[in-house]
TIDREN-685483 format. One record per residue: y, x, z of N, C-alpha, C, O in turn; residue number from 1; residue in three letters. Coordinates in Angstrom, 2 decimals, decimal comma. Example, Ala and Ser with C-alpha at 12.3 -4.5 7.8 and 13.67 -1.06 7.14 Angstrom:
       n_Y       n_X       n_Z      ca_Y      ca_X      ca_Z       c_Y       c_X       c_Z       o_Y       o_X       o_Z   resi   resn
     -5,69     13,19      7,80     -4,50     12,30      7,80     -3,30     13,20      7,80     -3,32     14,24      8,46      1    ALA
     -2,25     12,85      7,08     -1,06     13,67      7,14      0,03     12,90      7,87      1,14     13,41      8,04      2    SER
***
This chain:
       n_Y       n_X       n_Z      ca_Y      ca_X      ca_Z       c_Y       c_X       c_Z       o_Y       o_X       o_Z   resi   resn
     89,59     91,33    126,43     90,62     92,13    125,70     90,08     92,43    124,35     88,97     92,95    124,24      1    MET
     90,82     92,11    123,27     90,51     92,43    121,93     90,95     93,76    121,53     92,04     94,21    121,88      2    THR
     90,08     94,43    120,75     90,44     95,67    120,19     90,45     95,64    118,73     89,62     94,95    118,15      3    LYS
     91,37     96,37    118,02     91,58     96,30    116,62     91,39     97,61    115,98     91,83     98,62    116,54      4    TYR
     90,73     97,70    114,75     90,59     98,99    114,10     91,96     99,33    113,45     92,62     98,49    112,84      5    ALA
     92,32    100,57    113,62     93,68    100,99    113,02     93,67    101,00    111,54     94,74    101,11    110,94      6    GLY
     92,53    100,90    110,91     92,45    101,07    109,39     93,18     99,94    108,72     93,48    100,10    107,54      7    ARG
     93,51     98,77    109,36     94,26     97,71    108,80     95,76     97,86    108,81     96,48     96,93    108,44      8    GLY
     96,25     99,08    109,24     97,69     99,28    109,30     98,29     99,48    107,99     97,77    100,25    107,18      9    LEU
     99,43     98,79    107,72    100,21     98,99    106,52    101,49     99,75    106,88    102,22     99,31    107,76     10    VAL
    101,77    100,84    106,24    103,08    101,58    106,40    103,98    101,29    105,19    103,54    101,34    104,05     11    PHE
    105,18    101,00    105,46    106,15    100,60    104,39    107,43    101,32    104,45    107,85    101,79    105,51     12    SER
    108,11    101,41    103,24    109,49    101,90    103,12    110,31    100,86    102,50    110,02    100,46    101,37     13    LEU
    111,35    100,36    103,17    112,18     99,27    102,75    111,35     98,01    102,34    111,63     97,37    101,33     14    ASP
    110,39     97,72    103,13    109,45     96,53    103,02    108,48     96,63    101,89    107,71     95,71    101,61     15    SER
    108,53     97,90    101,19    107,36     97,95    100,16    106,24     98,79    100,73    106,48     99,89    101,23     16    ALA
    105,10     98,30    100,67    103,91     99,07    101,24    103,63    100,41    100,50    103,66    100,49     99,27     17    PRO
    103,37    101,37    101,26    103,06    102,70    100,65    101,50    102,84    100,56    100,76    102,71    101,54     18    ILE
    101,10    103,08     99,41     99,59    103,18     99,20     99,09    104,56     99,71     99,84    105,54     99,77     19    ALA
     97,81    104,61    100,05     96,94    105,80    100,35     97,50    106,55    101,55     97,49    107,78    101,55     20    GLN
     98,01    105,84    102,61     98,41    106,51    103,77     97,18    106,91    104,56     96,31    106,07    104,77     21    VAL
     97,08    108,09    105,00     95,83    108,56    105,71     95,97    108,79    107,18     95,00    108,87    107,93     22    THR
     97,26    108,89    107,59     97,52    109,23    109,05     99,01    108,85    109,33     99,94    109,19    108,59     23    SER
     99,16    108,12    110,47    100,48    107,85    111,01    100,59    108,07    112,53     99,79    107,53    113,30     24    VAL
    101,50    108,79    112,91    101,72    108,99    114,30    102,31    107,77    114,96    102,74    106,86    114,26     25    ASP
    102,35    107,71    116,27    103,03    106,64    117,01    104,48    106,69    116,81    105,05    107,75    116,53     26    SER
    105,13    105,49    116,94    106,60    105,50    116,82    107,12    104,98    118,07    106,65    103,97    118,59     27    ALA
    108,14    105,70    118,60    108,76    105,31    119,83    109,95    106,13    120,23    110,69    106,62    119,38     28    GLY
    110,14    106,27    121,45    111,39    107,05    121,92    111,10    107,55    123,31    110,15    107,17    123,99     29    SER
    112,01    108,43    123,69    111,95    108,95    125,05    113,29    108,78    125,67    114,28    108,72    124,94     30    THR
    113,39    108,69    126,97    114,60    108,68    127,73    114,79    109,88    128,61    113,93    110,22    129,42     31    ARG
    115,91    110,51    128,44    116,29    111,73    129,22    116,38    111,30    130,71    116,73    110,16    131,03     32    ALA
    116,08    112,17    131,55    116,31    111,85    133,04    117,56    112,79    133,47    117,66    113,96    133,12     33    LEU
    118,41    112,15    134,20    119,50    112,89    134,76    119,31    113,06    136,20    119,14    112,09    136,94     34    VAL
    119,35    114,31    136,64    119,06    114,57    138,18    120,36    114,02    138,91    121,46    114,50    138,66     35    ASP
    120,17    113,00    139,82    121,21    112,43    140,59    121,04    112,82    142,04    121,60    112,19    142,94     36    ALA
    120,25    113,88    142,26    120,08    114,30    143,66    121,27    114,77    144,41    122,17    115,34    143,79     37    SER
    121,34    114,59    145,67    122,57    115,12    146,44    122,10    115,92    147,59    120,96    115,79    148,03     38    ALA
    122,96    116,74    148,09    122,73    117,54    149,23    122,21    116,66    150,40    122,77    115,61    150,69     39    TYR
    121,15    117,10    151,05    120,54    116,33    152,14    119,40    115,36    151,73    118,71    114,83    152,60     40    GLY
    119,22    115,13    150,49    118,15    114,34    150,01    116,85    115,02    150,22    116,74    116,21    149,91     41    ASP
    115,84    114,34    150,73    114,54    114,89    150,88    113,77    114,91    149,53    112,99    115,81    149,24     42    ASP
    114,04    113,87    148,73    113,43    113,77    147,38    114,45    113,81    146,28    115,58    113,33    146,42     43    TRP
    114,05    114,39    145,16    114,98    114,34    143,98    115,22    112,89    143,55    114,35    112,03    143,65     44    LYS
    116,35    112,69    143,11    116,76    111,30    142,61    117,11    111,42    141,18    117,76    112,37    140,75     45    ASP
    116,67    110,39    140,39    117,00    110,44    138,94    117,52    109,09    138,47    117,16    108,03    138,99     46    TYR
    118,40    109,18    137,46    118,84    108,02    136,67    118,43    108,23    135,25    118,23    109,35    134,78     47    VAL
    118,31    107,08    134,55    117,86    107,18    133,09    119,11    107,56    132,28    120,17    106,94    132,41     48    VAL
    118,95    108,60    131,43    120,01    109,06    130,60    119,83    108,45    129,21    119,29    107,34    129,09     49    GLY
    120,27    109,14    128,15    120,29    108,72    126,77    118,84    108,55    126,25    117,92    109,25    126,67     50    GLN
    118,69    107,64    125,37    117,43    107,42    124,73    117,50    108,17    123,37    118,56    108,21    122,73     51    GLN
    116,40    108,75    122,94    116,16    109,48    121,66    114,94    109,12    121,04    113,89    109,10    121,68     52    ASP
    115,04    108,79    119,68    113,83    108,43    118,95    113,02    109,64    118,77    113,48    110,78    118,77     53    GLY
    111,64    109,31    118,61    110,65    110,32    118,36    110,70    110,85    116,99    111,30    110,25    116,10     54    ASP
    110,06    111,99    116,76    109,80    112,39    115,41    108,38    111,88    115,06    107,47    112,04    115,87     55    GLU
    108,18    111,30    113,95    106,92    110,57    113,58    106,41    111,21    112,32    107,14    111,36    111,34     56    MET
    105,13    111,60    112,34    104,48    112,30    111,18    103,64    111,21    110,52    102,98    110,37    111,14     57    ALA
    103,73    111,32    109,19    102,97    110,47    108,23    102,27    111,38    107,23    102,86    112,38    106,81     58    VAL
    101,00    111,05    106,82    100,45    111,81    105,80     99,80    110,87    104,72     99,22    109,84    105,04     59    GLU
     99,94    111,26    103,49     99,58    110,34    102,42     98,67    111,21    101,41     98,88    112,39    101,13     60    ILE
     97,70    110,46    100,93     96,94    111,07     99,75     97,88    110,85     98,51     97,97    109,77     97,93     61    ALA
     98,58    111,99     98,17     99,67    111,88     97,15     99,27    111,64     95,81     98,34    112,27     95,32     62    TYR
     99,96    110,72     95,12     99,85    110,42     93,66    101,26    110,68     93,08    102,18    109,91     93,38     63    ASP
    101,44    111,64     92,33    102,77    112,05     91,75    103,30    110,91     90,86    104,50    110,89     90,57     64    PRO
    102,46    109,96     90,42    102,95    108,87     89,57    103,06    107,52     90,25    103,34    106,52     89,59     65    GLU
    102,84    107,47     91,58    102,90    106,20     92,38    104,45    106,02     92,62    105,13    106,93     93,11     66    ASP
    104,97    104,81     92,26    106,42    104,51     92,44    106,87    104,60     93,93    107,97    105,08     94,23     67    SER
    106,02    104,16     94,83    106,35    104,31     96,24    106,38    105,65     96,79    107,16    105,93     97,70     68    GLU
    105,53    106,52     96,28    105,49    107,95     96,63    106,83    108,62     96,04    107,44    109,48     96,69     69    HIS
    107,23    108,24     94,90    108,46    108,77     94,35    109,64    108,19     95,06    110,66    108,87     95,16     70    LEU
    109,57    106,97     95,55    110,60    106,40     96,47    110,74    107,19     97,74    111,87    107,36     98,19     71    ALA
    109,71    107,66     98,34    109,81    108,49     99,44    110,47    109,80     99,17    111,24    110,30     99,99     72    LEU
    110,18    110,39     97,99    110,88    111,57     97,62    112,36    111,34     97,51    113,17    112,14     97,98     73    GLN
    112,75    110,16     96,82    114,15    109,86     96,59    114,81    109,67     97,93    115,94    110,13     98,10     74    ALA
    114,18    109,01     98,91    114,73    108,85    100,27    115,00    110,11    100,98    116,00    110,24    101,69     75    ALA
    114,08    111,11    100,79    114,30    112,37    101,35    115,41    113,09    100,72    116,21    113,72    101,42     76    TYR
    115,52    113,02     99,31    116,52    113,72     98,63    117,98    113,14     99,00    118,93    113,92     99,12     77    ASP
    118,13    111,89     99,16    119,45    111,41     99,53    119,86    111,71    100,91    121,04    111,88    101,18     78    THR
    118,90    111,80    101,81    119,15    112,19    103,27    119,75    110,99    103,96    120,29    111,17    105,06     79    GLY
    119,70    109,82    103,45    120,35    108,66    104,07    119,37    107,92    104,91    118,20    107,83    104,56     80    GLU
    119,82    107,37    106,04    118,90    106,46    106,83    118,25    105,32    106,08    118,91    104,71    105,23     81    PRO
    117,07    105,02    106,34    116,44    103,91    105,74    115,54    103,25    106,73    115,45    103,71    107,87     82    THR
    114,82    102,15    106,33    113,98    101,37    107,16    112,47    101,52    106,79    112,04    101,27    105,66     83    THR
    111,75    101,93    107,79    110,30    101,99    107,64    109,70    100,87    108,40    110,36    100,17    109,17     84    PHE
    108,36    100,71    108,16    107,75     99,53    108,90    106,24     99,88    109,07    105,65    100,66    108,33     85    GLY
    105,70     99,24    110,08    104,24     99,31    110,32    103,88     97,91    110,62    104,57     97,20    111,35     86    MET
    102,75     97,51    110,01    102,27     96,11    110,24    100,69     96,18    110,34    100,02     97,07    109,82     87    SER
    100,22     95,20    111,01     98,70     95,11    111,22     98,47     93,63    111,19     98,56     92,97    112,22     88    HIS
     98,14     93,06    109,94     97,90     91,67    109,89     96,83     91,00    110,81     97,01     89,90    111,32     89    ASP
     95,82     91,67    110,95     94,82     91,06    111,78     95,13     90,85    113,16     94,65     89,88    113,75     90    LEU
     95,98     91,77    113,78     96,46     91,56    115,10     97,81     90,81    115,26     98,22     90,39    116,34     91    SER
     98,45     90,70    114,09     99,82     90,06    114,11    100,97     90,91    114,59    102,05     90,44    114,93     92    GLY
    100,65     92,26    114,59    101,65     93,20    115,13    102,34     93,72    113,95    101,76     94,00    112,91     93    TRP
    103,72     93,85    114,17    104,56     94,52    113,17    105,83     95,04    113,84    106,38     94,43    114,76     94    ALA
    106,28     96,22    113,33    107,56     96,80    113,78    108,41     97,34    112,61    107,88     97,75    111,58     95    VAL
    109,76     97,30    112,80    110,60     97,95    111,87    111,13     99,24    112,58    111,38     99,27    113,79     96    THR
    111,29    100,28    111,73    111,69    101,64    112,32    112,80    102,12    111,38    112,60    102,46    110,22     97    ILE
    114,11    102,11    112,05    115,12    102,76    111,24    115,00    104,29    111,42    114,85    104,78    112,54     98    PRO
    115,07    104,97    110,37    114,84    106,44    110,43    115,32    107,23    109,25    115,78    106,65    108,26     99    GLY
    115,23    108,51    109,32    115,66    109,41    108,23    114,49    110,47    108,06    113,98    111,04    109,03    100    ILE
    114,14    110,69    106,82    113,17    111,67    106,51    113,71    113,03    106,72    114,69    113,42    106,07    101    LEU
    113,09    113,78    107,62    113,56    115,13    107,90    112,69    116,20    107,28    113,09    117,37    107,21    102    THR
    111,51    115,81    106,84    110,59    116,78    106,28    109,73    116,07    105,22    109,20    114,98    105,45    103    LYS
    109,60    116,71    104,07    108,67    116,20    103,11    108,00    117,42    102,42    108,70    118,21    101,77    104    LEU
    106,74    117,58    102,55    105,89    118,64    101,90    104,77    118,17    101,24    104,23    117,11    101,55    105    SER
    104,33    118,98    100,25    103,00    118,52     99,56    102,08    119,80     99,68    102,49    120,96     99,78    106    ARG
    100,83    119,40     99,65     99,78    120,40     99,72     98,47    119,98     99,11     98,26    118,81     98,79    107    GLY
     97,59    120,94     98,96     96,34    120,52     98,35     95,27    121,57     98,88     95,04    122,64     98,31    108    ALA
     94,64    121,13    100,03     93,59    122,03    100,56     92,39    122,13     99,55     92,06    121,16     98,86    109    PRO
     91,79    123,30     99,50     90,82    123,60     98,51     89,66    122,51     98,61     89,09    122,16     97,58    110    ARG
     89,33    122,00     99,74     88,20    121,07     99,79     88,78    119,66    100,27     88,15    118,94    101,04    111    ASP
     90,00    119,35     99,75     90,58    117,98    100,15     91,39    117,45     99,06     91,34    117,91     97,92    112    GLY
     92,20    116,39     99,46     93,08    115,63     98,56     94,39    116,26     98,37     94,85    117,02     99,22    113    LEU
     94,97    115,99     97,32     96,53    116,28     97,11     97,23    115,50     98,22     96,93    114,31     98,33    114    LEU
     98,11    116,02     99,04     98,74    115,38    100,19    100,22    115,47    100,09    100,80    116,34     99,43    115    THR
    100,81    114,50    100,80    102,29    114,52    101,00    102,43    114,27    102,53    101,94    113,27    103,05    116    MET
    103,14    115,24    103,25    103,29    115,18    104,62    104,76    114,87    104,84    105,63    115,48    104,22    117    ALA
    105,08    113,84    105,81    106,39    113,37    106,03    106,72    113,56    107,42    105,77    113,52    108,20    118    LEU
    107,97    113,77    107,92    108,41    113,67    109,24    109,66    112,77    109,20    110,60    112,97    108,42    119    SER
    109,60    111,74    110,13    110,68    110,78    110,15    111,32    110,84    111,52    110,59    110,68    112,50    120    ILE
    112,61    111,05    111,68    113,35    110,96    112,90    113,77    109,53    113,09    114,53    109,01    112,26    121    LYS
    113,30    108,86    114,18    113,63    107,52    114,48    115,07    107,50    115,01    115,49    108,28    115,86    122    ILE
    115,80    106,52    114,41    117,25    106,44    114,91    117,51    105,15    115,61    116,63    104,28    115,69    123    LEU
    118,71    105,02    116,13    119,14    103,88    116,93    119,15    102,69    115,96    119,54    102,88    114,81    124    SER
    118,72    101,43    116,38    118,44    101,08    117,65    116,99    101,27    118,11    116,56    100,70    119,12    125    PRO
    116,24    102,08    117,35    114,87    102,29    117,69    113,86    101,32    117,11    114,22    100,46    116,31    126    GLY
    112,64    101,44    117,50    111,62    100,67    116,94    111,79     99,11    117,47    111,90     98,81    118,66    127    VAL
    111,80     98,25    116,47    112,04     96,86    116,84    110,78     96,07    116,56    110,23     96,11    115,46    128    GLU
    110,33     95,35    117,56    109,03     94,54    117,38    109,35     93,28    116,48    110,33     92,57    116,70    129    ASP
    108,49     93,05    115,49    108,59     91,95    114,56    107,38     91,16    114,56    107,12     90,42    113,62    130    GLU
    106,54     91,30    115,65    105,22     90,69    115,79    105,34     89,15    115,70    106,37     88,58    116,08    131    SER
    104,31     88,50    115,22    104,28     87,09    115,12    103,86     86,49    116,43    103,77     85,27    116,54    132    SER
***
């Protein structure tokens, strides 16, 4: 079994790589369970309900003059769905992520870097595998 270091991950907005990404949460979805139990059943019975995309957090070492960091701000300001991506060349793994930016904040801890924190709501049809 091969293991890969996560540091080779590239995060992108509309196929353009975003520089200085320091943290990316996992991207996926959850399925609601619908209780289908009936009177007389000894065990609860469930069926799968609607699927819902996760909220995904991304943190960046923010550069106010970087064009892709400015593009993230523009995507947040428009409030329109867009396409994000994650790829890892060494492993051949890649996904596209339809989503909408629901949070954008900036900060500067006294003993750290200037940061931009994002939250992305994953939309239908969900994370799509583009691996080679």
